[in-house]
C-alpha positions as semicolon CSV with decimal commas, in nm:
position;residue;x (nm);y (nm);z (nm)
1;M;-14,243;7,755;-2,500
2;I;-13,974;7,956;-2,307
3;M;-14,030;8,313;-2,498
4;D;-14,453;8,215;-2,448
5;K;-14,347;8,293;-2,040
6;L;-14,133;8,563;-2,087
7;T;-14,285;8,777;-2,336
8;F;-14,658;8,903;-2,295
9;G;-14,713;8,972;-2,636
10;P;-14,814;9,360;-2,716
11;R;-14,842;9,459;-2,319
12;W;-14,466;9,465;-2,336
13;I;-14,492;9,783;-2,551
14;F;-14,751;9,939;-2,351
15;I;-14,542;9,885;-2,027
16;L;-14,199;10,073;-2,215
17;E;-14,403;10,333;-2,353
18;G;-14,574;10,397;-2,006
19;L;-14,202;10,376;-1,861
20;A;-14,050;10,591;-2,122
21;T;-14,340;10,866;-2,055
22;I;-14,270;10,824;-1,667
23;V;-13,905;10,918;-1,689
24;V;-13,914;11,174;-1,945
25;A;-14,124;11,340;-1,671
26;V;-13,947;11,318;-1,371
27;G;-13,657;11,460;-1,554
28;A;-13,888;11,722;-1,702
29;Y;-13,990;11,849;-1,354
30;F;-13,612;11,943;-1,283
31;F;-13,523;12,108;-1,597
32;I;-13,831;12,308;-1,693
33;Y;-13,906;12,614;-1,583
34;N;-14,279;12,783;-1,481
35;Y;-14,180;13,154;-1,537
36;P;-13,872;13,329;-1,615
37;D;-13,857;13,493;-1,242
38;T;-13,775;13,103;-1,147
39;A;-13,513;13,008;-1,410
40;E;-13,194;13,101;-1,218
41;F;-12,997;13,056;-1,529
42;L;-13,171;13,339;-1,661
43;S;-12,979;13,733;-1,612
44;D;-13,214;14,011;-1,525
45;K;-13,176;14,154;-1,895
46;E;-13,304;13,813;-2,010
47;R;-13,564;13,839;-1,729
48;K;-13,698;14,137;-1,847
49;F;-13,717;14,077;-2,250
50;I;-13,904;13,759;-2,203
51;R;-14,190;13,941;-1,957
52;D;-14,202;14,204;-2,178
53;R;-14,215;13,933;-2,492
54;L;-14,478;13,726;-2,310
55;S;-14,703;14,061;-2,225
56;S;-14,710;14,180;-2,543
57;D;-14,832;13,819;-2,682
58;S;-15,106;13,773;-2,473
59;D;-15,402;13,843;-2,543
60;A;-15,510;13,891;-2,187
61;T;-15,317;14,272;-2,206
62;H;-15,499;14,396;-2,471
63;D;-15,857;14,535;-2,412
64;E;-16,027;14,437;-2,742
65;T;-16,368;14,412;-2,750
66;F;-16,544;14,200;-3,019
67;T;-16,715;14,367;-3,304
68;W;-16,866;14,240;-3,627
69;L;-16,585;14,425;-3,823
70;N;-16,326;14,238;-3,713
71;A;-16,551;13,893;-3,756
72;L;-16,611;14,032;-4,119
73;K;-16,231;14,033;-4,160
74;A;-16,170;13,711;-4,017
75;F;-16,398;13,576;-4,293
76;K;-16,222;13,766;-4,564
77;D;-15,881;13,671;-4,453
78;P;-15,796;13,383;-4,659
79;K;-15,512;13,247;-4,399
80;C;-15,781;13,147;-4,177
81;W;-15,984;12,936;-4,440
82;L;-15,639;12,740;-4,508
83;Y;-15,606;12,665;-4,143
84;G;-15,932;12,545;-4,162
85;M;-15,902;12,361;-4,425
86;A;-15,545;12,201;-4,361
87;F;-15,726;12,135;-3,995
88;H;-16,043;11,916;-4,126
89;T;-15,850;11,740;-4,417
90;T;-15,549;11,624;-4,190
91;S;-15,807;11,539;-3,878
92;L;-16,083;11,361;-4,051
93;P;-15,909;11,094;-4,200
94;L;-15,738;11,010;-3,873
95;Y;-16,046;11,022;-3,665
96;T;-16,241;10,797;-3,984
97;F;-15,954;10,583;-3,952
98;S;-15,934;10,575;-3,576
99;L;-16,301;10,516;-3,506
100;F;-16,347;10,275;-3,858
101;L;-16,080;10,031;-3,804
102;V;-16,171;9,947;-3,424
103;S;-16,557;9,808;-3,559
104;L;-16,367;9,627;-3,863
105;P;-16,287;9,341;-3,681
106;L;-16,653;9,333;-3,542
107;H;-16,830;9,280;-3,959
108;I;-16,600;9,054;-4,030
109;P;-16,641;8,658;-3,989
110;L;-16,384;8,480;-3,762
111;R;-16,353;8,203;-4,014
112;E;-16,161;8,493;-4,266
113;W;-15,919;8,591;-4,034
114;T;-15,591;8,364;-4,042
115;S;-15,339;8,381;-3,784
116;N;-14,950;8,258;-3,832
117;H;-14,963;8,091;-3,521
118;R;-15,136;7,729;-3,589
């Protein structure tokens, strides 16, 4: 009886997860920097290296226009097809379980469910 008053069942899981998220978010605010210019622990040489690396990696700095030839190259690239297959073979079962299992108790009569608590 005392344990029933002290524990709120599965609600504690959500409370603890929420508190952990808040603690990590507050810590991340002080330890994660927005850009190399704001990180005081980097030297000027390291800042320049990171800025150059970011600009060479960004698609916004390249003037590449759409062409059907590039689209055809992407369709012929096996890596694109493998990525698409990997994405769909991992996401399809996850969505299936997350959407189907929620509705499963609605279709099973309540008398068929058993409980350890009598």
